[in-house]
C-alpha positions in Angstrom: -24.7 -2.9 -19.5 -21.8 -0.5 -20.1 -19.3 -3.2 -19.2 -21.0 -5.7 -21.5 -21.0 -3.2 -24.5 -17.3 -2.5 -24.1 -16.5 -6.2 -23.9 -18.4 -6.7 -27.1 -16.6 -3.9 -28.8 -13.2 -5.4 -27.8 -14.1 -8.7 -29.3 -15.7 -7.2 -32.4 -12.4 -5.2 -33.0 -10.5 -8.5 -33.4 -10.5 -10.5 -36.6 -12.4 -13.7 -37.1 -11.0 -17.1 -37.2 -8.1 -17.5 -39.7 -7.4 -13.8 -40.1 -4.0 -12.3 -39.1 -4.0 -10.7 -35.7 -2.1 -7.4 -35.3 0.5 -7.0 -32.6 -1.9 -5.5 -30.1 -4.3 -8.4 -30.4 -1.5 -11.0 -30.2 -0.2 -9.4 -27.0 -3.7 -9.2 -25.5 -4.4 -12.9 -25.8 -0.8 -13.8 -24.8 -1.3 -11.9 -21.6 -4.5 -13.6 -20.8 -3.4 -17.1 -21.6 -0.1 -16.8 -19.9 -1.8 -15.3 -16.8 -4.5 -18.0 -16.7 -1.9 -20.8 -16.8 0.1 -19.0 -14.1 -2.6 -19.3 -11.5 -4.5 -22.5 -12.7 -2.0 -24.9 -14.3 -0.9 -27.4 -11.7 2.8 -27.3 -12.6 3.0 -23.5 -13.0 1.0 -22.6 -9.9 3.2 -24.8 -7.9 6.4 -23.1 -9.3 7.7 -26.2 -11.0 8.2 -24.1 -14.1 9.9 -20.7 -14.4 6.9 -19.1 -16.0 8.5 -15.7 -16.3 11.3 -17.2 -18.4 8.8 -18.9 -20.6 7.2 -15.6 -21.3 10.5 -13.8 -22.0 11.6 -16.7 -24.3 8.4 -16.3 -26.4 7.7 -12.6 -26.5 10.0 -12.0 -29.6 8.2 -14.8 -31.5 4.8 -13.3 -30.5 5.9 -10.0 -31.8 7.0 -11.5 -35.1 4.2 -13.9 -35.8 3.1 -13.2 -39.3 -0.3 -14.7 -39.3 -3.0 -16.5 -37.2 -1.3 -19.9 -37.6 2.1 -18.7 -36.5 0.7 -16.8 -33.5 -1.2 -19.9 -32.3 1.9 -22.0 -32.8 3.7 -19.7 -30.3 0.8 -20.0 -27.9 1.1 -23.8 -28.1 4.8 -23.5 -27.3 4.0 -21.4 -24.2 1.4 -23.9 -22.9 3.5 -26.9 -23.7 6.3 -25.4 -21.6 4.0 -25.6 -18.6 4.2 -29.4 -18.8 1.4 -31.9 -18.3 -1.6 -30.7 -16.3 -2.2 -32.9 -13.3 -5.4 -35.0 -13.8 -7.9 -34.3 -11.0 -8.9 -37.2 -8.8 -11.5 -35.3 -6.7 -14.8 -33.7 -7.6 -14.7 -30.1 -8.8 -15.5 -27.4 -6.3 -19.2 -26.6 -5.7 -20.7 -23.9 -7.8 -19.9 -20.4 -6.6 -22.5 -17.6 -6.8 -21.9 -15.3 -9.7 -21.3 -12.3 -7.4 -18.3 -14.2 -5.9 -16.7 -15.2 -9.2 -16.6 -11.8 -10.9 -12.9 -12.4 -11.8 -13.3 -15.8 -13.2 -14.9 -15.0 -16.6 -13.5 -17.5 -19.1 -15.8 -17.1 -22.2 -12.8 -15.6 -24.0 -11.6 -19.2 -24.5 -14.0 -19.4 -27.4 -12.8 -16.3 -29.2 -12.1 -16.8 -32.8 -8.5 -15.7 -32.4 -7.7 -18.8 -30.4 -7.1 -22.1 -32.4 -8.9 -25.3 -31.4 -5.7 -27.0 -30.1 -4.9 -24.0 -27.9 -8.5 -23.9 -26.7 -8.3 -27.6 -25.9 -5.4 -27.1 -23.5 -7.1 -24.2 -21.8 -10.3 -26.3 -21.2 -8.1 -29.2 -20.0 -6.6 -26.8 -17.4 -10.1 -25.6 -16.4 -11.6 -29.1 -16.0 -8.7 -30.4 -13.9 -8.1 -27.4 -11.7 -8.7 -27.9 -8.0 -8.2 -25.2 -5.3 -4.8 -25.5 -3.7 -2.0 -23.5 -2.2 -0.5 -21.3 -5.0 3.1 -20.3 -5.0 2.3 -16.9 -6.6 -0.2 -15.6 -4.0 -0.9 -16.1 -0.3 -2.4 -14.1 2.5 0.2 -11.8 4.1 2.4 -13.7 6.5 4.5 -10.7 7.4 6.6 -10.6 4.3 4.4 -8.2 2.4 2.3 -5.3 3.1 -1.5 -5.6 3.5 -3.9 -8.4 2.9 -2.2 -10.4 0.2 1.4 -11.2 -0.7 2.8 -12.1 -4.1 6.0 -13.9 -3.3 7.2 -14.1 -6.9 6.0 -10.7 -8.0 7.2 -8.4 -5.2 9.1 -6.8 -6.8 7.9 -7.7 -10.3 11.4 -6.6 -11.6 14.2 -6.6 -9.1 16.0 -3.6 -10.4 15.9 0.2 -10.2 14.2 1.1 -13.5 15.0 4.7 -13.2 18.7 4.0 -13.6 18.3 0.8 -15.7 15.5 1.7 -18.0 13.8 -1.6 -19.3 13.6 -2.7 -22.9 10.2 -3.2 -24.6 9.9 -6.9 -23.7 10.7 -6.3 -20.0 8.0 -3.4 -20.0 5.5 -5.9 -21.5 6.4 -8.5 -18.9 5.7 -5.9 -16.1 2.4 -5.1 -17.8 1.4 -8.8 -18.0 2.2 -9.5 -14.4 0.6 -6.4 -13.0 -2.5 -6.8 -15.1 -3.1 -10.4 -14.1 -2.7 -9.7 -10.4 -5.4 -7.1 -10.6 -7.5 -9.3 -13.0 -7.8 -12.2 -10.5 -7.6 -10.5 -7.1 -9.4 -7.1 -7.4 -12.7 -7.5 -5.5 -14.2 -4.6 -7.4 -13.5 -5.4 -11.0 -17.3 -5.4 -11.8 -17.7 -1.6 -11.0 -14.9 -0.1 -13.2 -15.7 2.6 -15.7 -14.0 0.4 -18.3 -13.6 -3.4 -18.2 -10.2 -4.4 -17.1 -9.8 -6.2 -20.5 -10.2 -2.9 -22.3 -7.6 -1.3 -20.1 -5.2 -4.0 -21.2 -6.0 -3.3 -24.9 -5.4 0.4 -24.5 -2.3 0.0 -22.4 -0.3 -2.3 -24.7 0.7 0.6 -27.1 1.5 2.9 -24.2 4.0 0.3 -22.7 5.5 -0.4 -26.1 5.9 3.3 -27.0 7.3 4.4 -23.6 10.8 5.2 -24.7 11.9 7.0 -21.5 11.1 6.8 -17.8 8.6 9.6 -17.7 6.6 8.0 -20.4 6.8 4.6 -18.7 5.6 6.2 -15.5 2.6 7.7 -17.2 1.8 4.4 -18.9 1.7 2.8 -15.4 -0.3 5.6 -13.9 -2.8 5.6 -16.8 -3.3 1.8 -16.5 -3.7 2.1 -12.7 -6.3 4.9 -13.1 -8.5 2.3 -14.8 -9.0 0.7 -11.4 -11.0 3.7 -10.2 -9.6 3.3 -6.7 -8.2 6.1 -4.4 -6.1 3.5 -2.6 -4.5 2.7 -6.0 -3.7 6.4 -6.4 -2.0 6.7 -3.1 0.0 3.4 -3.5 1.1 3.7 -7.2 4.1 6.0 -7.5 7.7 6.3 -8.3 10.3 7.1 -5.6 12.2 9.0 -8.2 9.6 11.1 -10.0 6.2 12.3 -8.8 3.5 12.2 -11.5 4.8 14.7 -14.0 6.9 16.9 -11.7 8.5 17.1 -8.3 7.0 17.7 -4.8 7.8 21.3 -4.1 5.0 23.8 -3.7 4.0 27.2 -2.0 2.7 27.2 1.5 -0.9 26.9 0.3 -3.6 24.3 0.7 -6.6 24.0 -1.6 -9.8 22.2 -0.6 -13.1 21.4 -2.2 -16.3 23.4 -2.2 -19.3 22.1 -4.1 -17.8 23.1 -7.4 -14.9 25.3 -6.5 -11.3 24.9 -5.4 -11.1 27.0 -2.2 -8.0 28.2 -0.3 -8.1 26.4 3.1 -4.7 27.5 4.4 -2.3 30.2 3.3 0.9 31.8 4.5 0.6 34.7 2.1 -1.4 37.9 3.0 -2.3 38.5 -0.7 -4.4 35.2 -0.9 -6.6 34.2 2.0 -8.8 31.4 3.4 -12.0 31.3 1.4 -10.6 32.7 -1.8 -11.6 30.7 -4.9 -8.8 29.6 -7.2 -9.7 30.0 -10.8 -6.5 28.9 -12.6 -3.0 27.7 -11.9 -0.2 28.5 -14.4 -2.6 29.7 -17.0 -4.8 26.5 -16.9 -8.3 26.7 -15.5 -9.1 24.1 -12.9 -11.3 22.3 -15.4 -8.3 22.1 -17.7 -6.2 20.7 -14.9 -8.9 18.0 -14.3 -8.9 17.1 -18.0 -5.2 16.9 -18.4 -4.3 15.1 -15.2 -7.5 13.2 -14.6 -6.5 10.3 -17.0 -3.6 9.5 -14.7 -5.5 9.6 -11.4 -7.1 6.5 -9.9 -10.3 7.6 -8.0 -13.8 6.3 -7.6 -15.5 9.6 -8.3 -15.1 13.0 -9.8 -14.9 14.7 -6.3 -12.1 12.4 -5.3 -10.2 13.2 -8.5 -10.7 16.8 -7.6 -9.1 16.1 -4.2 -5.9 15.1 -6.0 -6.0 17.9 -8.5 -6.1 20.4 -5.5 -2.7 18.9 -4.6 -1.1 18.1 -7.9 -1.8 21.4 -9.6 0.4 23.2 -7.1 3.4 20.9 -7.3 6.6 21.4 -9.3 10.4 21.7 -9.2 12.1 23.4 -6.4 12.1 27.2 -6.7 9.9 27.2 -9.8 7.2 29.9 -9.8 3.5 29.4 -9.8 1.0 31.8 -11.1 -2.5 31.7 -9.5 -5.6 33.5 -10.5 -8.2 33.7 -7.8 -11.4 35.5 -6.7 -11.4 37.3 -3.4 -14.2 37.9 -0.9 -15.4 41.0 -2.9 -15.8 39.0 -6.1 -12.7 40.6 -7.7 -10.3 38.5 -9.7 -6.6 38.8 -8.7 -3.3 37.2 -9.6 -0.3 36.2 -7.6 3.0 34.6 -8.3 4.3 32.2 -5.6 7.6 30.3 -5.3 7.5 26.5 -5.0 10.0 26.6 -2.1 8.6 24.0 0.3 8.8 20.3 -0.1 5.5 18.5 0.6 5.5 17.8 4.3 3.4 17.6 7.4 2.5 21.4 7.2 0.2 20.4 4.4 -1.7 17.9 6.5 -2.1 20.4 9.3 -5.3 21.9 8.1 -8.4 21.4 10.3 -11.6 23.2 9.4 -12.4 24.1 13.0 -9.2 25.2 14.7 -10.8 25.4 18.1 -11.6 21.7 17.9 -8.4 20.6 16.3 -6.8 19.1 19.3 -9.9 18.2 21.2 -10.4 14.5 21.7 -13.9 14.9 23.1 -16.1 17.7 24.4 -19.6 18.4 25.8 -21.5 21.5 25.3 -24.1 23.0 27.8 -26.9 22.0 25.5 -26.0 18.4 26.4 -24.5 17.4 23.1 -21.1 15.6 22.9 -18.4 15.8 20.3 -15.7 13.2 19.5 -12.7 14.0 17.2 -12.0 10.5 15.9 -8.7 11.6 14.5 -7.3 12.2 18.0 -9.2 9.6 20.1 -7.2 6.5 20.9 -8.4 3.3 22.5 -7.3 4.3 26.1 -9.6 7.3 25.8 -12.8 5.5 24.9 -13.9 4.6 28.5 -13.2 8.1 29.8 -14.9 9.6 26.7 -18.0 7.6 27.2 -18.2 8.2 30.9 -18.3 11.8 30.1 -20.8 11.7 27.2 -23.0 8.6 27.7 -26.0 10.7 29.1 -26.0 13.3 26.3 -28.9 13.6 23.9 -26.6 13.3 20.9 -22.9 12.6 20.1 -21.3 14.1 17.0 -18.5 11.9 15.7 -16.2 13.9 13.5 -14.6 11.6 10.9 -13.2 14.2 8.5 -9.8 12.6 9.5 -8.2 9.2 9.9 -9.3 7.4 13.1 -7.0 5.4 15.3 -8.7 2.0 15.3 -11.2 2.8 18.0 -14.4 1.7 16.3 -14.7 -1.7 18.0 -13.9 -0.2 21.4 -16.7 2.3 20.9 -19.1 -0.2 19.4 -18.8 -2.5 22.4 -20.0 0.2 24.6 -22.7 2.0 22.7 -24.5 -0.9 21.0 -27.5 -2.5 22.7 -26.9 -5.8 21.0 -24.4 -7.3 18.6 -25.2 -5.9 15.2 -24.2 -7.0 11.7 -22.8 -3.9 10.1 -20.5 -5.0 7.2 -20.0 -7.9 4.8 -16.5 -8.5 3.4 -15.6 -10.1 0.1 -12.1 -11.5 0.3 -10.1 -13.0 -2.6 -9.7 -16.8 -2.3 -5.9 -17.3 -2.8 -6.5 -21.1 -3.4 -9.1 -20.4 -6.1 -8.0 -17.3 -8.0 -10.7 -15.2 -9.5 -13.2 -16.1 -6.8 -14.2 -14.4 -3.5 -15.4 -15.6 -0.1 -18.0 -13.7 1.9 -17.6 -12.8 5.6 -20.3 -11.2 7.7 -19.0 -9.1 10.6 -20.8 -7.7 13.6 -20.1 -4.9 16.1 -21.1 -4.4 19.7 -22.1 -6.5 22.7 -25.1 -6.5 25.0 -23.8 -3.4 26.7 -25.7 -2.5 29.9 -24.9 1.2 29.3 -25.7 1.3 25.6 -26.2 4.7 24.1 -29.8 6.0 23.9 -29.1 9.3 22.2 -28.7 10.3 18.5 -25.5 9.6 16.7 -24.4 12.2 14.1 -21.5 11.6 11.8 -19.4 14.2 9.9 -17.5 13.2 6.8 -16.0 14.6 3.6 -13.7 13.8 0.8 -10.8 13.2 3.2 -12.8 10.4 4.9 -11.1 7.3 3.4 -10.5 3.6 4.1 -10.6 2.9 7.8 -12.4 6.2 8.3 -15.2 5.0 6.0 -15.2 1.7 7.8 -15.5 3.6 11.1 -18.5 5.5 9.7 -20.1 2.1 8.8 -19.5 0.9 12.4 -21.6 3.8 13.7 -24.2 3.8 11.0 -25.7 0.6 12.3 -26.9 2.4 15.4 -30.8 2.8 15.6 -30.8 6.7 15.5 -28.0 7.9 13.2 -27.6 10.9 10.9 -24.7 11.5 8.4 -23.7 14.9 7.3 -21.1 15.9 4.7 -19.8 15.3 1.2 -18.9 12.1 -0.7 -16.2 10.1 1.0 -13.3 8.6 -0.9 -15.0 5.3 -1.8 -11.9 3.3 -0.9 -13.0 1.3 2.1 -11.3 -2.1 2.2 -7.9 -3.4 3.4 -5.1 -2.7 0.9 -2.4 -4.8 -0.6 0.8 -3.1 -1.7 3.8 -4.5 -3.6 6.7 -3.3 -5.6 6.7 -3.1 -9.4 10.5 -2.5 -9.2 12.9 -1.2 -6.7 11.9 2.4 -7.5 8.2 2.0 -8.3 5.4 1.0 -5.9 1.9 -0.4 -6.6 -1.2 -1.4 -4.6 -5.0 -1.7 -4.6 -8.0 -2.2 -2.4 -8.0 -6.0 -2.0 -10.9 -6.5 0.5 -14.5 -5.8 -0.6 -16.6 -4.0 1.9 -20.4 -3.9 1.7 -23.4 -2.8 3.8 -25.4 -5.7 5.2 -28.0 -5.2 2.4 -25.3 -5.6 -0.2 -24.8 -1.9 -1.0 -21.3 -0.9 -2.1 -19.1 1.7 -0.6 -16.3 1.4 -3.1 -16.4 4.4 -5.5 -19.7 5.6 -4.0 -18.5 6.2 -0.4 -20.6 5.9 2.7 -24.3 6.7 2.7 -25.0 10.4 3.5 -28.3 11.8 4.8 -27.5 15.5 4.2 -24.9 16.4 1.5 -23.1 19.5 2.5 -19.9 21.3 1.5 -18.1 24.2 3.2 -18.7 27.5 1.4 -16.0 30.2 0.7 -17.8 32.5 3.0 -17.8 30.0 5.8 -14.2 29.1 5.4 -13.3 32.8 5.2 -15.0 33.5 8.5 -13.5 30.4 10.3 -17.0 28.7 10.5 -17.4 25.0 10.4 -20.7 24.8 8.6 -21.0 21.1 8.8 -20.5 21.1 12.6 -23.0 24.0 12.9 -25.6 22.0 11.1 -24.9 18.9 13.1 -25.5 20.9 16.2 -28.9 22.1 14.8 -29.8 18.5 14.0 -28.9 17.6 17.6 -31.2 20.4 18.9 -28.6 23.0 19.8 -28.2 26.6 18.8 -24.7 26.8 17.2 -24.5 30.5 17.8 -24.7 29.9 21.5 -22.5 26.8 21.5 -19.5 28.4 20.0 -19.5 31.2 22.6 -19.0 28.7 25.3 -15.6 28.2 26.9 -14.2 24.8 26.1 -13.5 22.7 29.2 -11.7 19.6 27.8 -8.2 19.8 26.4 -5.7 17.6 24.8 -2.2 17.0 26.0 0.2 17.7 23.1 2.4 16.0 22.1 1.2 12.6 23.1 3.2 10.5 23.5 5.6 13.0 24.9 9.3 13.1 25.3 10.8 16.4 26.5 7.6 18.5 27.3 3.8 18.8 27.1 1.4 21.6 26.6 -2.4 21.9 27.3 -3.9 24.2 24.7 -6.8 26.2 26.2 -5.9 25.6 29.8 -4.9 28.4 32.3 -4.3 27.9 36.0 -3.0 25.3 38.4 -2.4 21.8 37.2 -0.8 18.7 38.7 0.5 15.5 37.2 0.2 12.1 38.8 1.3 8.5 37.9 -1.2 5.6 37.8 -0.9 5.1 41.6 -2.1 8.6 42.2 1.2 10.0 43.4 1.5 13.6 42.4 4.8 14.2 40.7 4.4 17.8 39.2 2.5 20.8 40.4 2.7 24.1 38.5 0.7 27.0 37.1 0.4 27.3 33.4 -1.2 29.4 30.6 -2.2 28.4 27.1 1.4 28.4 25.8 3.3 27.0 28.8 5.6 24.1 28.1 5.7 21.7 31.0 9.0 19.7 31.2 8.4 15.9 31.5 11.9 14.6 30.4 12.7 13.4 33.9 9.6 11.3 34.2 10.0 7.5 33.7 8.3 5.9 30.7 4.6 5.2 31.4 1.1 6.6 31.7 0.4 9.9 33.5 -2.7 11.9 34.4 -3.0 15.7 34.2 -5.6 17.3 36.4 -6.8 20.9 35.9 -9.7 23.0 37.2 -12.3 21.7 34.6 -11.1 18.2 33.8 -8.5 15.6 33.4 -6.4 14.2 30.5 -3.7 11.6 30.3 -0.5 11.3 28.3 2.2 8.6 27.7 5.8 9.4 28.4 8.1 7.7 25.8 
């Protein structure tokens, strides 16, 4: 209903037949007509016409059209430049269900702004279009990145726009080409906060008025924000300039509580884990949300907050940052920190339970297993399941990014093959439409899992991590604990706007078998939980503690146990390995069982492995075994 009302408002804001359209309205219809012909006209979609040159040759006339008649004359010139539409000799494609044609809404043909002769050409294109290979879009054949590839639009402008700043017509051409890609190939256009048409209307003045690179950058980010897609946020950026500032920051990580921004990691004694940040550089966190939120593409408020926790700390090298925060006594404090560190891997090093950080899998005495999906790799799955298959519950921690192991796991733990996801994929031969694909997981495993499956997730659970959750959620006895996931679940497509500016979006729709969406909403959660400042301050993993309770364990007893499994780090290895948490005699063998190294270690011992040949090796110690790969 919201989308329909906004569309009505757009149309009502435009004059009736015969009245003079203003510049914004002329450009709006030009973008839509030019884009429709690009993908549906037989001559244009086969690249028999240089369609970008046609746009460039007519934008000046569009801008200077004095009235309704002159404007439509220019539209006729554009469409005539396409040549004769091939007359179809086959039957039109079968009717496609409305849910699979969400990007093929053509009722704007009948808007009063479009003259009858222009409308006649548009309907002729529609009636004679037949699905066919399109020179502007294909499935990725290795030339692009992700699901789709746009051969003529990657990059949209083959220049560095940071050094060669584009004129107004070039900026509008970028807008038209970007907008139409998203208009016809975004599988989630029906769940945006604003219709994509209204995003075009509001963006035209921004692109015209962008007189310098920083304004141009914000115009693109604001338009992209209208896609409400966390993948878009991560894929839309300038190599030259990050949002409104640079990528330097203090050694501080902020995370999300239910309402607060909480310090998750700090290298400063004055501000500690669990402290609640109240303001940054004199702006409350709510003010940061309001000022930066319009430039952040995210499916929900919490996911926008995830980005605010990062962006609010960034700036130019050696700038200072004033932070007001509340400590564990409830007192407000202030600290000034230097932005001396470039954004790097240190900032991805946070893990809410440091004892479990490097564990691939583990089993407690209460007969409950744990799997760290961010560390588990395919070669571990059989060993992991041999160790955990007879437990009463397995906790799968997916507050991370898994390594593509979900099908390996599913083929062991499922009793029967089970439909767990339905994809909606853009049809590159019929732009604007989608095809559905039902996908199953599992086989008739003779050792299927009979215990309870518990999933941990939070705002960092995104994309393949969400898909992994879905792959486990189809189990018969499953329970999900955590906070809203990113709501960006499908395969992405990435392309270049220019040589210095990237773009991308979620290009594969992902749905539960009953049709329920994951985009924007995230995966379905049984118990919504956030970490608390007190828990973080005391190094407690409250979500894991609750998972243990659900599994029938007393977490107070569990975390007093000595961990018996370990991870070899780094893995793959080059010069050395360590085994965090292991003390005592160890030996290393190759795949034939030949012992190559025997030694005694403690928790911090580095074991030289540089002389080993490349390959797979096994490390044996008193309480277990791990493997590593020598590069």
